matplotlib code that plots the C-alpha trace (Angstrom):
import matplotlib.pyplot as plt

x = [-20.1, -21.2, -20.2, -19.0, -15.5, -13.7, -10.6, -7.8, -5.7, -2.9, -2.5, -2.6, 0.2, 2.2, 1.7, 2.8, 5.9, 6.9, 6.6, 8.4, 11.2, 11.6, 11.7, 14.4, 16.5, 16.4, 16.5, 20.3, 20.9, 17.9, 18.7, 22.3, 22.0, 18.4, 17.1, 13.6, 12.4, 13.7, 12.2, 8.8, 8.9, 9.8, 7.0, 4.5, 5.5, 5.1, 1.7, 0.4, 1.5, -0.1, -3.4, -3.2, -2.8, -5.7, -8.0, -6.9, -7.5, -11.0, -11.8, -10.5, -12.6, -15.8, -15.7, -14.2, -17.5, -18.6, -18.1, -14.6, -15.2, -16.8, -14.0, -11.3, -13.2, -13.3, -9.7, -8.2, -10.5, -9.7, -6.0, -6.4, -8.4, -5.9, -3.0, -4.8, -5.7, -2.0, -0.9, -3.2, -2.2, 1.5, 1.0, -0.7, 2.1, 4.8, 3.1, 1.1, 2.9, 6.5, 7.6, 11.2, 10.6, 13.4, 12.7, 8.9, 9.2, 11.9, 10.1, 6.8, 8.5, 10.0, 6.9, 4.7, 6.8, 6.5, 2.8, 2.2, 4.1, 2.0, -1.2, -0.3, 0.7, -2.6, -4.6, -2.8, -3.5, -7.1, -7.9, -6.1, -8.1, -11.3, -10.5]
y = [-7.6, -8.4, -5.1, -6.6, -5.6, -7.6, -5.7, -8.1, -6.4, -8.9, -7.9, -4.2, -5.0, -6.6, -3.5, -1.2, -3.3, -3.5, 0.3, 0.9, -1.5, 0.1, 3.5, 2.4, 1.0, 4.2, 6.6, 7.2, 7.7, 9.9, 12.1, 12.5, 13.1, 14.0, 17.5, 18.5, 18.1, 14.5, 13.7, 15.0, 12.8, 9.7, 10.4, 10.9, 7.7, 5.8, 7.3, 6.8, 3.1, 2.7, 4.1, 1.7, -1.2, -0.1, 0.2, -3.3, -4.7, -3.2, -4.7, -8.1, -8.0, -6.8, -9.4, -12.4, -14.2, -13.8, -16.6, -17.2, -15.5, -12.4, -12.3, -12.4, -9.7, -7.4, -8.0, -7.8, -5.0, -3.2, -3.7, -2.0, 0.8, 1.3, 1.4, 4.1, 6.0, 5.9, 7.0, 9.9, 11.0, 10.6, 12.8, 15.5, 15.3, 15.7, 18.3, 20.4, 20.2, 19.7, 16.9, 15.6, 13.0, 10.5, 10.3, 10.0, 7.3, 5.3, 5.4, 4.5, 1.6, 0.2, 0.8, -0.7, -3.9, -4.0, -3.5, -5.9, -8.6, -7.9, -8.0, -11.3, -12.8, -11.7, -13.0, -16.4, -16.7, -15.6, -18.1, -21.0, -20.3, -20.4, -23.8]
z = [-2.1, 1.3, 2.8, 6.0, 7.1, 9.8, 10.9, 11.4, 14.0, 13.6, 10.0, 10.9, 13.5, 10.7, 8.6, 11.4, 12.3, 8.6, 8.2, 11.4, 10.5, 7.1, 8.7, 11.1, 8.3, 6.3, 9.2, 9.3, 5.6, 5.3, 8.3, 7.2, 3.5, 2.6, 2.0, 3.2, -0.4, -0.6, 2.8, 1.7, -1.4, 0.7, 3.1, 0.3, -1.4, 1.9, 2.6, -0.9, -0.7, 2.7, 1.5, -1.5, 0.9, 3.1, 0.1, -1.1, 2.4, 2.4, -1.0, 0.1, 3.3, 1.6, -1.2, 0.7, 1.2, -2.5, -5.1, -6.3, -9.7, -8.1, -5.5, -8.3, -10.2, -7.2, -6.2, -9.7, -10.8, -7.5, -8.2, -11.6, -10.2, -7.4, -9.8, -12.0, -8.8, -7.6, -11.1, -11.1, -7.6, -8.6, -11.6, -9.4, -6.8, -9.5, -11.7, -9.4, -6.1, -7.6, -5.4, -5.8, -8.5, -7.8, -4.0, -4.6, -7.3, -5.5, -2.1, -3.8, -5.5, -2.3, -0.2, -3.0, -3.0, 0.8, 0.8, -2.1, -0.2, 2.9, 0.9, -0.8, 2.6, 4.1, 1.1, 1.3, 5.0, 4.6, 1.8, 3.5, 6.7, 4.7, 3.2]

ax = plt.figure().add_subplot(projection="3d")
ax.plot(x, y, z, "-o")
ax.set_aspect("equal")
plt.show()
């Protein structure tokens, strides 16, 4: 790993706009029908997914200048590590802090799909710019 992180503010803007757009889409149903327990689960799922995205972004940036094989090892290994980390945090949130399981799992699913799409989009843009 080179250890150099270049913050791409354009990508961070996309992340912010995506999260804000998703929040606007779900604001009315959540404000009308959700209990504080459900809201807490939704927020936790969103924050957990955002942290996962930022860790993935950091791994991509730190390993981008490495060889292709090392880069793939870091990115795919980082993905496995992040999934296990998310799984562990998820178990802790459910068992120790008694979060609402359905709202936490569904929001984590939706936010994970959103952040995975953003991460793939960023990785594709970054590698095409390198070539």
